[in-house]
C-alpha positions, 0 to 999 in steps of 0.5 A: 112065841114060836114065830119070834124064835124061828125068825131069830133062828133063820136070821142067825143061820142066814147070817152065818151063810152070808159070811161063809158063802157070800164073802168068798162070792163077793171077793170072786166077783170083784176079781174075776171077769169069767163067764162063770162069775158073771152068771153067778153074780146074775143069779145072786142079784136076781132076788133084788128085781124078781117078784118074791112070790115068783122066785119062791115058786121057781125055787119050789119047782126046783127043790120040791119033792118032784123037783130036779134037786129036791127029789134026789135029796129026799130019795137018797138022803131022806131030806125034805127041802121044802115046808121045813125050817131049812126052807125058811133059812134058805128063803132068808138067805136067798132074800138077803144075799144080794144086799150083802154081796153087792156092797162088799164086792164094791168095797173089795173093788176099791182102788185103795184096797187093791193097791194095798193087796198088791203091796202085800203080795210084793212084800211076800204075803200069800193070797190067804194071808193078804185076804185076812190081814189086809183086805178084810180089815179094810173092808170091815165097815162094808162087811158089817153094813152088808150084814145088817142090810141082809139080816134086815131083809131076811127078817122081813121076808114073806114071799119066798118064805110063804112059797118054800115054807108054806106058812105052817103054824108052829112049823114055818110061820116066821114073824112076818108071816105071823103078822099076816096070819094075825090080820087074816084072823082079825087079831089086830092087837097081836098084829100091831104088837108084832109090827112094832117089834119088827119095826123096832128092830128095823129102826135099830138097824137103820141107826147103826147103818147111819152111824157107820156111814157117818164114821166112814 
């Protein structure tokens, strides 16, 4: 089914973005007290407390074909940032990012990790080597937990996806949106099946997180 494939694609792409962008951001926030870091942390955390539909609308104004970011992308690069697979991926990324960044940032700020980083630098290791061979291994459980939480949130995203992606059948209808569509057309058997599928994934993630917490 298309909605399942799209959900897997968007969650996989969002996971890669969590690691590529969220990991450096979490480390930056844990070490910097600059106004720029505080402002970036504020905007990244905003999806946790801001209504998803309202957030999606604001992003639509920003990234739409007449928006300050969407217009130049479409005019100069021919890229449409809304009502596309890219919009679904962006929605998943925005929704899940704070759930990845915050626990990883807390791990990076732990006294144990900071002391061992200092010891590594005293022994002559550079910042990059220290990050990959000291910081990352010590924070691996928090990183994995953050990834699981973020992917779980991304897989169930509705509000932002509906505004940015448009819920277009065969194009931007994710698994969560397809549940909504099934109920809207009265196909409760399909809605129940999709709910059980999505719920099973969520429960599996919960048990993995619970085990990680017990092991730590």
